N, C-alpha and C positions, 0 to 999 in steps of 0.2 A: 504494499499500500504506499502511496506517495505521502510524504510528510508535508502537508500543507502549512503547518505552523512554522516549519523551517523555512519554507519559501516566503511566507508573510514576513518573518523576522529578517531574512536575508535581503529581501527587496524593500523593506521598510514600508510595506503596504498598510494603508488604513483597512482594518479588517471588515468594516461595514461596506466600504466601497468595493473592496475585493469580492465580498459575498454578493453584492448587487451585480458585479460584472459577471460572475459565474452562474447566478441564478436570477436573471432578469425578470422572469415571470412568476417568481415565488412570492407569495404574500409576506413571508418572514425569511429573507435571505440568510440572515445570521443563523437562524435555526437550521436551515438547510445545510449551511456550511459546517455547523457543529455536527450534524449527523454524518457528514463525510469524514470529519476529523476523528470521530470516535468509533467509526467503523460500522455503523448501523445502516449506512447507505453508501452507494458507489456513484462516482462521476459517470455521466453519460458521454458518448462520443462528442456531442456538441459542447459539453462542459470542458472536456479535455482540450478541445480545439480553442475554446475561449481562454483556458488556463495557459495554453502555449502562447497565445496572442498577447495576453497582458504580462506574462512573465518573461517572454522572448527566450524560453527554454524550448528546445526542439521537441516536438509532439511525441515522436517515437521514444525519446528518452524518458519522458514523463510516464509513458505507458509500460515501458519495460521494467520487468521486476529485478532481473539479475544481469550481470556482466557475462558475456560470452568471452572465453579466453582461448588463444591459440598462440603458437610460435611462428613468427614470420621470418626469422633469421636465427642464427646460432645464439646470439646474446640479446635477442629482442623478444619480448612477450607483448602481444597485442590484446588489448581489452576493447570490447565493443558493447555498447548499450544504446539501442536505438540508433540515432544518426551520429553519436559521439564515439570517436575512435581514439584510443590512446596507445602509442607505441612507447614502451619502456625499455631503454637499452641498459642492460645491467653492466656492461663493460665501460660505458661512459657516464652512468648515473643520470642520463638525460631522459626526459619524457616529453614526447610531442602529442599535444592534444589537437584533434582535428574534428571537423564536422563534415559529414557526408551529405552533399546536395546534389541532386540529379546525377547520381553515380560517380561524382568527382569528390576528391578528398581535398578539403580546404583547411590548411593548418591555422590554428587560432593562437596557440601558445606553445613555446618551447621552454621547458623548465628543468631545473636541476632537481632531481628526486633524491631524497634521503633514503638510507637503507632502513626501512621500518617494516613492520608486519603488513602484509598485503591488505588486510581489512582496513588499516588506517590509511594506507595509500588510496584505495578505492573510495573510501568515505571522503578524502580530501578531493579527489577528482569530481565527485558528485557535488560537494559543496562549492567547488570552483564553477561548475556548470550552472548551479543554481544562483550563486551570489556574485560571481565574477570578482571576488575579492581574495587575492592571493595572500594578503597580509595576515589572514587569520588561520592559515593552514599550517599543519604540523610537518608534512613530509615533502612539501614543495616550496622551492624558492625561485624567484624571477631570475631568468638568465641574463 
């Protein structure tokens, strides 16, 4: 399940306006948002589209539950979640984050990655995609 509170906090959204954007036809948009956040309801396809528009987070990234992992070269592990692709080179400690659009790979960030547990690295990548704030991350440093 997507962490809407994390998105609201990272993007510094007004919760009421955020709820009204996701649920424009709801009589009580804050209550509708709360049902999504506590897991008693799920976002519809239209609501995911609206969420992607307002947050500028790729739609497939929002909808994907897990990262897919494969090795693309001897020292490189590639992680994919939706339209976000991360190549982590363990020989150079570099990570390149890209967005895939229309079948093409568009690099967004090239970062130095620390030797940390994989879970922390992937959480940091997720936080970077959501908030675009590299200064708060544990395992990534601006190149």
